[in-house]
C-alpha positions as CSV (number, residue, x, y, z in Angstrom):
1,M,-106.9,14.7,-75.0
2,K,-106.4,17.6,-77.4
3,S,-103.2,17.5,-79.5
4,L,-100.9,20.0,-81.1
5,A,-98.4,19.4,-83.9
6,V,-95.5,22.0,-84.2
7,L,-93.1,22.4,-87.1
8,V,-90.0,24.3,-86.1
9,S,-87.6,25.7,-88.8
10,G,-86.0,28.7,-87.3
11,G,-83.0,28.3,-85.0
12,S,-82.5,31.6,-83.4
13,T,-82.7,32.0,-79.6
14,N,-85.8,34.1,-79.7
15,N,-87.5,31.6,-82.0
16,F,-86.6,28.7,-79.7
17,V,-87.8,30.6,-76.5
18,Q,-91.1,31.4,-78.3
19,V,-91.5,27.7,-79.2
20,M,-90.6,26.5,-75.7
21,T,-93.0,28.9,-73.9
22,L,-95.8,27.8,-76.2
23,L,-95.0,24.2,-75.5
24,M,-94.9,24.9,-71.8
25,A,-98.4,26.4,-71.9
26,A,-99.7,23.5,-74.0
27,V,-98.4,20.7,-71.6
28,H,-99.7,22.6,-68.6
29,S,-103.1,22.7,-70.4
30,D,-103.0,18.9,-70.8
31,I,-102.4,19.0,-74.5
32,K,-100.5,16.3,-76.3
33,V,-97.6,17.8,-78.2
34,R,-95.5,16.5,-81.2
35,V,-92.7,18.7,-82.5
36,L,-90.7,18.3,-85.7
37,F,-87.5,20.3,-85.9
38,R,-86.2,20.8,-89.4
39,D,-84.0,23.2,-91.4
40,E,-81.7,25.4,-89.3
41,S,-83.4,24.5,-86.0
42,V,-81.6,21.2,-86.2
43,Y,-78.3,23.0,-85.5
44,R,-79.8,24.5,-82.4
45,L,-80.5,21.0,-81.0
46,M,-76.7,20.2,-81.0
47,R,-75.5,19.6,-77.4
48,E,-72.8,22.3,-77.8
49,R,-75.1,24.9,-79.4
50,I,-78.4,24.6,-77.7
51,N,-77.8,27.4,-75.2
52,D,-75.8,29.7,-77.5
53,P,-77.3,33.2,-77.6
54,D,-78.1,33.8,-81.3
55,F,-80.8,36.4,-81.8
56,T,-82.4,37.4,-85.0
57,P,-81.2,40.7,-86.6
58,A,-84.3,42.5,-85.1
59,H,-83.3,41.5,-81.6
60,K,-79.4,41.8,-81.8
61,A,-79.4,45.5,-81.0
62,N,-81.2,44.7,-77.7
63,A,-79.5,41.3,-77.0
64,D,-78.0,42.3,-73.6
65,T,-81.4,43.4,-72.3
66,L,-83.1,40.3,-73.8
67,R,-80.5,38.0,-72.1
68,E,-81.1,39.7,-68.7
69,Q,-84.9,39.4,-69.1
70,M,-84.6,35.7,-70.1
71,E,-82.5,35.0,-67.0
72,K,-85.0,36.7,-64.8
73,L,-87.8,34.7,-66.3
74,D,-85.7,31.4,-66.1
75,L,-85.8,31.1,-70.0
76,S,-82.1,31.4,-70.7
77,N,-81.3,27.6,-70.5
78,V,-83.0,26.3,-73.5
79,H,-81.8,22.7,-72.9
80,K,-83.4,22.8,-69.4
81,L,-86.6,24.1,-70.9
82,C,-86.7,21.2,-73.4
83,R,-86.1,18.7,-70.6
84,D,-88.6,20.3,-68.2
85,I,-91.3,20.4,-70.9
86,K,-90.9,16.8,-71.7
87,A,-91.1,15.8,-68.1
88,S,-94.3,17.8,-67.7
89,G,-96.5,16.1,-70.2
90,D,-97.1,14.1,-73.3
91,V,-94.4,15.6,-75.5
92,A,-92.3,14.1,-78.3
93,Y,-89.4,15.8,-80.1
94,Y,-88.6,14.6,-83.6
95,V,-85.9,15.7,-86.0
96,C,-86.4,15.7,-89.7
97,S,-84.3,13.0,-91.3
98,S,-83.5,14.9,-94.5
99,S,-82.6,18.1,-92.5
100,L,-80.3,16.1,-90.3
101,A,-78.6,14.6,-93.4
102,L,-78.3,18.0,-95.1
103,C,-76.7,19.4,-91.9
104,G,-74.2,16.6,-91.8
105,L,-75.3,15.5,-88.3
106,K,-76.3,12.3,-86.6
107,K,-78.8,11.8,-83.8
108,E,-75.9,11.3,-81.4
109,D,-74.9,14.9,-82.0
110,L,-78.2,16.2,-80.6
111,I,-79.5,16.6,-77.1
112,E,-80.8,13.4,-75.5
113,E,-84.3,14.7,-75.3
114,V,-84.8,14.1,-79.0
115,D,-87.0,11.0,-79.3
116,E,-86.6,10.0,-82.9
117,V,-85.4,10.9,-86.3
118,R,-88.4,11.0,-88.7
119,G,-89.2,11.8,-92.2
120,L,-91.5,14.8,-93.0
121,P,-94.0,12.5,-94.7
122,S,-94.4,10.4,-91.5
123,F,-94.9,13.5,-89.4
124,L,-97.5,14.9,-91.9
125,L,-99.4,11.6,-92.2
126,E,-99.4,10.7,-88.6
127,D,-99.0,13.7,-86.3
128,I,-100.3,16.6,-88.3
129,A,-103.2,14.5,-89.6
130,Q,-104.3,13.6,-86.1
131,A,-103.6,17.0,-84.4
132,D,-106.3,19.4,-83.4
133,R,-104.0,22.3,-84.1
134,V,-100.9,22.8,-86.2
135,L,-98.4,25.7,-85.6
136,T,-95.2,26.6,-87.4
137,F,-92.2,28.6,-86.2
């Protein structure tokens, strides 16, 4: 089975939707996926913030149209996307331990789909080293 390692740093809505659609395509292509969320993306995994609309400056002027299009394409519920992707294939979501600490959060603050808190070195030595492809967002 092919494998993909993904590092996610950005926490905007458009970044997360881009990541989730890529993951969706990967799992439906029978690709094993390992994702490490770090930096500001950790905030987005909080239960109360995962579905907040927060677009990058380039998209803010067009936010209403983007929201409408996301709803039409069933992409507006990011939490549901995370859950559906995990249920569809071999996917693991990790959160960087140092990013979590810097953000002042605990695993309990995050959505239940997060599998584990891991250090970046572990992700580099295990998941990235074994992956066929590595992507960053």
